[in-house]
VOGU-3710 file (C-alpha; in Angstrom, 3 decimals, decimal comma):
1> xxxxxxxxxx> -31,147/-27,105/-6,356  -29,641/-23,624/-6,398  -28,957/-21,933/-3,071  -29,042/-18,378/-1,875  -25,403/-17,529/-1,239  -23,598/-15,381/1,299  -20,003/-14,336/0,709  -18,044/-13,817/3,921  -14,565/-12,358/3,526  -12,267/-12,424/6,515
11> xxxxxxxxxx> -12,403/-15,544/8,663  -12,551/-13,796/12,026  -14,860/-13,288/14,977  -16,841/-10,286/13,691  -17,518/-11,817/10,289  -18,491/-15,149/11,821  -20,844/-13,479/14,315  -22,672/-11,735/11,469  -22,742/-14,881/9,330  -24,203/-16,896/12,196
21> xxxxxxxxxx> -26,888/-14,237/12,649  -27,839/-13,954/8,973  -26,526/-17,023/7,117  -29,004/-19,717/8,154  -30,433/-21,584/5,155  -27,761/-20,143/2,859  -24,594/-21,435/1,287  -21,804/-19,458/2,976  -18,604/-19,039/0,992  -15,843/-18,029/3,406
31> xxxxxxxxxx> -12,867/-16,312/1,814  -9,602/-15,677/3,645  -5,985/-15,290/2,599  -4,982/-18,042/5,033  -6,473/-21,436/4,238  -6,231/-22,571/7,875  -8,351/-19,604/9,004  -11,038/-20,217/6,393  -11,064/-23,947/7,190  -11,382/-23,292/10,931
41> xxxxxxxxxx> -14,331/-20,896/10,655  -16,078/-23,134/8,113  -15,641/-26,103/10,454  -17,095/-24,210/13,417  -20,087/-23,078/11,385  -20,736/-26,454/9,794  -20,699/-28,107/13,212  -23,319/-25,559/14,296  -25,649/-26,549/11,452  -24,658/-24,021/8,780
51> xxxxxxxxxx> -23,556/-24,847/5,248  -20,148/-23,249/4,764  -17,300/-23,811/2,347  -13,796/-22,302/2,680  -12,031/-20,530/-0,187  -8,542/-19,027/-0,318  -8,934/-15,353/-1,266  -6,505/-12,439/-1,303  -8,486/-9,211/-0,980  -5,656/-7,179/-2,502
61> xxxxxxxxxx> -5,956/-9,097/-5,803  -8,829/-8,459/-8,219  -8,141/-11,824/-9,859  -8,492/-13,577/-6,504  -11,686/-11,680/-5,646  -13,198/-12,588/-9,029  -12,248/-16,244/-8,525  -14,059/-16,276/-5,164  -17,141/-14,666/-6,711  -17,145/-17,243/-9,519
71> xxxxxxxxxx> -16,942/-20,018/-6,919  -19,845/-18,495/-4,993  -21,998/-18,219/-8,108  -21,574/-21,948/-8,731  -23,840/-22,511/-5,747  -26,561/-20,011/-6,612  -27,477/-16,347/-6,456  -25,316/-14,077/-4,303  -27,729/-12,368/-1,927  -25,482/-11,304/0,943
81> xxxxxxxxxx> -21,966/-9,943/1,339  -20,197/-9,627/4,671  -16,779/-8,067/4,228  -14,779/-8,383/7,428  -11,356/-8,818/5,826  -8,529/-6,444/6,621  -5,225/-5,835/8,347  -4,332/-3,798/11,414  -1,992/-0,796/11,664  0,161/-2,636/14,196
91> xxxxxxxxxx> 0,689/-5,681/12,017  1,002/-4,381/8,452  2,931/-1,853/6,389  1,473/1,306/4,868  1,543/-0,345/1,454  -0,265/-3,475/2,664  -2,947/-1,452/4,443  -3,649/0,588/1,311  -3,712/-2,469/-0,960  -5,931/-4,583/1,312
101> xxxxxxxxxx> -8,178/-2,301/3,343  -8,578/0,466/0,760  -8,086/-0,908/-2,743  -9,242/-4,450/-1,939  -12,465/-3,312/-0,304  -13,211/-1,059/-3,280  -12,662/-3,960/-5,693  -14,867/-6,302/-3,668  -17,775/-3,836/-3,454  -17,459/-3,084/-7,160
111> xxxxxxxxxx> -17,348/-6,696/-8,323  -20,031/-8,073/-6,008  -22,179/-5,081/-6,963  -22,120/-6,275/-10,580  -23,727/-9,629/-9,709  -25,642/-9,130/-6,445  -29,180/-10,477/-6,713  -32,218/-8,220/-6,582  -33,075/-7,679/-2,931  -29,502/-8,469/-1,960
121> xxxxxxxxxx> -27,638/-6,693/0,809  -24,113/-6,207/2,046  -22,161/-4,829/4,972  -18,489/-3,983/5,066  -16,581/-3,565/8,309  -14,789/-0,234/8,479  -13,449/1,282/11,721  -13,825/4,105/14,208  -10,390/5,203/12,958  -11,975/6,669/9,861
131> xxxxxxxxxx> -13,957/9,031/12,089  -10,890/10,336/13,948  -9,412/12,293/11,060  -10,163/15,940/10,354  -12,373/16,582/7,353  -10,486/15,999/4,120  -12,634/18,357/2,070  -15,285/17,766/-0,573  -12,776/17,293/-3,401  -10,795/14,530/-1,697
141> xxxxxxxxxx> -13,968/12,868/-0,413  -15,258/12,723/-3,973  -11,951/11,312/-5,191  -12,037/8,561/-2,579  -15,642/7,773/-3,454  -15,610/7,879/-7,241  -12,100/7,405/-8,620  -11,945/4,287/-10,842  -10,728/1,488/-8,632  -7,513/0,812/-10,523
151> xxxxxxxxxx> -6,564/4,494/-10,159  -7,309/4,833/-6,442  -3,772/4,266/-5,239  -2,515/6,937/-7,640  -4,345/9,714/-5,751  -2,060/12,368/-4,269  -3,569/11,962/-0,811  -2,504/8,295/-0,809  1,116/8,798/-1,823  3,765/7,708/0,724
161> xxxxxxxxxx> 5,073/11,245/1,132  1,639/12,323/2,372  1,135/9,448/4,839  2,698/9,789/8,284  2,583/6,197/9,502  0,548/2,988/9,422  -2,206/4,430/11,640  -2,642/7,356/9,258  -2,812/4,909/6,325  -5,444/2,890/8,193
171> xxxxxxxxxx> -7,497/6,008/8,888  -7,374/6,982/5,223  -8,391/3,474/4,185  -11,366/3,449/6,514  -12,444/6,939/5,460  -12,288/5,676/1,877  -14,408/2,630/2,809  -17,206/4,869/4,063  -17,120/7,079/0,966  -16,914/4,060/-1,328
181> xxxxxxxxxx> -19,998/2,545/0,303  -21,912/5,744/-0,394  -20,869/5,646/-4,051  -21,480/1,931/-4,485  -24,912/2,150/-2,847  -26,092/4,078/-5,906  -24,787/1,376/-8,228  -26,098/-1,460/-6,064  -29,435/0,329/-5,953  -29,825/-0,063/-9,709
191> xxxxxxxxxx> -29,954/-3,810/-9,061  -32,425/-3,403/-6,194  -29,724/-4,119/-3,605  -28,317/-2,289/-0,563  -24,853/-1,807/0,939  -23,807/-0,199/4,244  -20,753/-0,058/6,472  -20,206/-0,516/10,187  -17,335/1,232/11,995  -16,572/-0,718/15,182
201> xxxxxxxxxx> -14,460/0,557/18,033  -12,437/-1,748/20,274  -13,990/-5,190/19,845  -12,553/-8,182/21,701  -11,198/-10,601/19,100  -7,919/-12,522/18,860  -6,590/-9,672/16,715  -7,579/-7,098/19,341  -5,955/-9,134/22,082  -2,738/-9,045/20,049
211> xxxxxxxxxx> -3,120/-5,267/19,910  -3,681/-5,065/23,681  -0,420/-6,927/24,199  1,481/-5,001/21,524  3,265/-1,647/21,442  -0,021/0,281/21,279  -1,687/-1,783/24,003  -1,806/0,973/26,605  -3,350/3,322/24,055  -6,184/0,895/23,322
221> xxxxxxxxxx> -6,796/0,034/26,975  -6,985/3,723/27,839  -9,434/4,251/24,980  -12,038/1,793/26,152  -11,494/2,624/29,830  -12,335/6,293/29,184  -15,165/5,871/26,707  -18,771/6,227/27,970  -19,347/2,466/27,820  -16,221/1,877/29,914
231> xxxxxxxxxx> -15,398/-1,406/28,201  -14,563/-2,936/24,840  -17,339/-4,366/22,705  -18,084/-7,874/21,487  -18,450/-9,278/18,002  -22,086/-10,063/18,722  -22,783/-6,392/19,426  -21,516/-5,574/15,945  -23,697/-8,401/14,611  -26,719/-6,785/16,302
241> xxxxxxxxxx> -26,280/-3,759/14,046  -25,558/-5,889/10,975  -28,755/-7,835/11,607  -30,776/-4,628/11,434  -28,999/-3,442/8,284  -29,259/-6,778/6,480  -32,846/-7,611/7,419  -36,103/-6,234/6,053  -36,200/-3,879/9,043  -33,325/-2,013/7,421
251> xxxxxxxxxx> -34,937/-1,813/3,986  -34,701/2,004/3,894  -31,029/2,086/4,935  -28,317/2,107/2,290  -25,111/4,035/1,669  -24,708/4,681/5,397  -22,039/4,093/8,026  -22,790/3,135/11,623  -20,311/3,942/14,389  -20,357/1,183/17,039
261> xxxxxxxxxx> -17,636/2,164/19,487  -19,135/2,591/22,951  -18,820/6,359/22,586  -15,025/6,339/22,178  -15,089/8,728/19,248  -17,385/11,099/21,137  -14,953/10,988/24,045  -12,047/11,589/21,651  -13,562/14,836/20,400  -15,481/16,059/23,461
271> xxxxx> -14,372/14,083/26,525  -11,409/12,658/28,415  -9,820/11,105/25,336  -9,219/14,494/23,704  -5,621/14,584/22,413
//
């Protein structure tokens, strides 16, 4: 018997929280670059009654993304995508950030959008960082949204000479994610499917804890201490938003981005976090 299938990319806490909220009764194909990570999350979910299978997947490679999609389609119709894969500005180079978070996300949305089942839905995890940049202008926004995927990294705005550091690269990648979701929502819509993005702030995960203890730790701790919520968030709070977007209650929502950051971005522009 064919299953309804969810693809989960990125074997981490946020992706797992969303998959646990929405993946019951589905075959969940978990893709991650590190086999041990995919195996660990699949094991946790299977022991909680889900039906998950791990797959090695490199988001920066179209060939690898297509291989994961082919594996998923062996089990049935792809009805859900949760993209939580990515790298952090403290742990990756400018080049890696652009190839994974920017190019890889664009490839994934494009390729899943070609096969997503009618009534299907997806969410991709972006970041509050994409909201911290000044406006790039209508021309660059359109380039980030609509440039053919294989030409994205050729854009002037993404050339090394125009990127200050890894944080700037990460901001550009996440701004591109939001614009790409808007563009892809039109294409997904032709198949009767929806796609949105969520931009979390500081969420407590093993990756975030590494950040807290790293060279930018004081920066992050100050950010959540001075935001209106006064604390970091949890993966389940991101999953609360994903549940709305991926359920029938979100049927009129597509091509949108949802900032889930405890008010940190508001505080950055209009409060005590102003630079």
